C-alpha positions as MATLAB code, in Angstrom:
seq = 'MKSRKTLHLTLPMLFAAVMLTVTGSMSSAFAATDWVYKNAYEGNCLTGSTTTSNVWSGPCDQSIGTYWNWGSSYTAYPSGITYRQLKSAATGKCLTTDDKTSTNAVWLSACDSGLNAGQLWNGDYSELSTYSGENDLRTSANGDAVYSTPWGQSGIEVGRWTWNGTHY';
ca = [
      66.858   20.913   21.878;
      65.180   21.512   24.414;
      67.325   20.359   28.315;
      66.583   17.425   30.201;
      64.548   20.026   32.991;
      62.469   21.230   30.900;
      61.589   18.027   29.397;
      61.064   16.817   33.056;
      58.821   19.406   33.714;
      56.916   19.680   30.583;
      55.427   16.515   29.936;
      53.792   15.915   33.136;
      52.131   19.664   32.927;
      50.521   18.343   30.146;
      49.771   15.287   31.247;
      48.286   16.947   33.198;
      46.288   18.705   31.230;
      44.973   16.086   29.076;
      43.945   13.976   31.724;
      41.751   17.060   32.826;
      40.279   17.301   29.663;
      39.227   13.949   28.892;
      38.299   14.301   32.754;
      35.449   16.918   32.983;
      34.361   16.115   29.622;
      33.608   12.079   30.499;
      32.138   13.599   33.639;
      29.345   15.734   31.966;
      28.051   12.610   30.061;
      27.867   10.339   32.651;
      25.821   13.508   34.694;
      22.618   12.757   34.880;
      20.144   15.682   34.530;
      17.669   17.402   36.788;
      14.500   18.046   35.580;
      11.509   20.037   36.913;
       7.981   20.170   34.590;
       5.691   22.560   35.342;
       2.180   21.719   34.250;
       1.434   25.016   31.943;
      -3.052   25.478   33.232;
      -2.019   24.843   37.122;
       1.253   26.382   37.258;
       1.904   24.049   39.307;
       5.373   21.161   39.340;
       4.853   17.510   38.882;
       6.760   16.438   43.116;
       7.125   12.463   43.955;
       7.299   11.952   47.080;
      10.569   11.519   49.318;
       9.578    8.581   51.689;
       5.746    7.128   50.012;
       4.989    6.361   46.128;
       2.466    9.572   46.113;
       2.942   11.915   42.540;
       0.879   14.558   42.393;
       1.067   18.111   41.722;
       2.043   20.606   43.905;
       4.491   24.541   44.601;
       7.357   24.442   42.173;
      10.158   25.008   44.969;
      12.291   24.117   44.007;
      12.729   21.024   46.365;
      14.327   17.477   46.034;
      11.027   16.293   45.146;
      10.735   18.303   41.638;
      13.362   17.100   40.226;
      13.110   14.266   37.793;
      16.264   12.240   35.171;
      15.156   10.001   32.526;
      16.641    6.540   32.879;
      16.786    3.506   30.495;
      14.915    4.090   26.971;
      13.543    2.336   24.068;
      12.538    3.613   21.177;
       9.338    2.058   19.562;
       8.916    0.063   15.892;
       8.460    1.560   13.157;
       6.807    5.083   14.666;
      11.256    5.982   15.602;
      10.033    7.311   19.218;
      11.786    7.084   22.329;
      10.058    6.240   25.074;
      12.688    6.586   28.588;
      11.731    5.880   32.578;
      10.746    9.392   34.097;
      12.874    9.076   37.323;
      12.741   10.500   40.983;
      15.997   12.826   41.676;
      14.736   11.708   44.638;
      14.149    7.756   44.785;
      15.443    6.610   41.915;
      12.226    5.285   41.585;
      10.018    5.415   38.805;
       6.960    7.499   37.327;
       4.585    4.609   37.022;
       0.820    3.690   35.432;
      -0.796    0.702   35.269;
      -2.760    2.431   31.866;
      -6.040    0.134   32.856;
      -8.322    2.440   32.655;
      -9.619    5.853   30.795;
      -8.795    7.736   33.911;
      -5.239    5.485   35.687;
      -3.205    6.333   38.742;
      -0.064    6.977   38.578;
       2.651    6.323   41.764;
       6.855    5.550   42.160;
       7.822    2.333   42.112;
      11.079    0.670   41.464;
      12.440    0.885   38.361;
      12.056   -2.636   36.026;
      15.495   -3.734   34.392;
      12.884   -4.789   31.670;
      11.925   -1.456   30.375;
       7.977   -2.146   31.771;
       5.376    0.267   29.649;
       4.173    1.957   32.720;
       7.742    2.780   32.868;
       7.785    4.460   29.387;
       7.081    7.877   28.463;
       8.171   10.615   26.158;
       8.505   13.993   26.686;
       7.777   15.828   22.874;
       5.688   18.507   22.348;
       4.972   20.063   26.218;
       2.945   16.418   26.777;
       3.939   13.013   28.869;
       2.910   10.831   26.662;
       2.476    6.645   28.082;
       4.647    4.308   25.790;
       0.636    2.963   24.959;
       0.175    5.743   23.281;
      -3.531    6.103   24.416;
      -2.876    7.647   27.598;
      -1.224   11.029   28.406;
       0.271   12.786   31.996;
      -2.108   15.510   33.536;
      -4.053   17.388   36.651;
      -6.830   16.619   38.107;
      -9.748   19.592   38.749;
     -10.121   18.117   42.086;
      -7.379   18.875   44.189;
      -3.553   18.164   43.935;
      -3.608   14.782   41.553;
      -2.441   13.026   38.524;
      -3.794   10.527   36.526;
      -2.203    9.345   32.949;
      -5.789    9.991   29.999;
      -6.713   10.375   27.011;
      -5.070   13.782   25.366;
      -8.208   15.794   25.051;
     -10.374   14.015   27.305;
     -14.518   15.469   27.127;
     -14.769   17.795   30.356;
     -10.607   18.962   31.091;
      -9.117   21.668   30.135;
      -6.247   21.106   27.519;
      -3.910   22.682   29.251;
      -3.848   20.191   32.102;
      -1.692   18.140   29.631;
       0.910   20.540   28.321;
       3.882   19.822   30.804;
       6.841   22.685   29.935;
       9.918   20.827   31.086;
      13.004   22.744   32.250;
      16.912   21.355   33.096;
      19.008   22.257   35.100;
];
């Protein structure tokens, strides 16, 4: 039988070890994962402004504007594809498009808690696809602009729709 002194010292140590284990596993589950999306055609990264609503393809320089987090999700029925809000790590604002034309603007705006379709993206298969399923994010042949357009649109290099994501 253990002495009272040994038991008195052992229980607090055991309790501390259990708490560290639980806390460690909880913190990683709740921590946001930063992603960087690099365009295969240009080698530039998806970048969001820290002060305006602008989004562009810029240098992969590890600036805060190049980091993104996946937010609230919606699973489409019956396809089972999951779409999520893509949030700027710098501002917490969502990548947004309106899907109104064949070449759509892309910008940052406050994330809609109602899961606005223009803020829902899927990052599977090295593409950033909109919830509508009709448009994917691509770079522009003229400057650093990004747009959401139908994949494979005539006259645009296929690599402009390819975004390789890396998480940190």
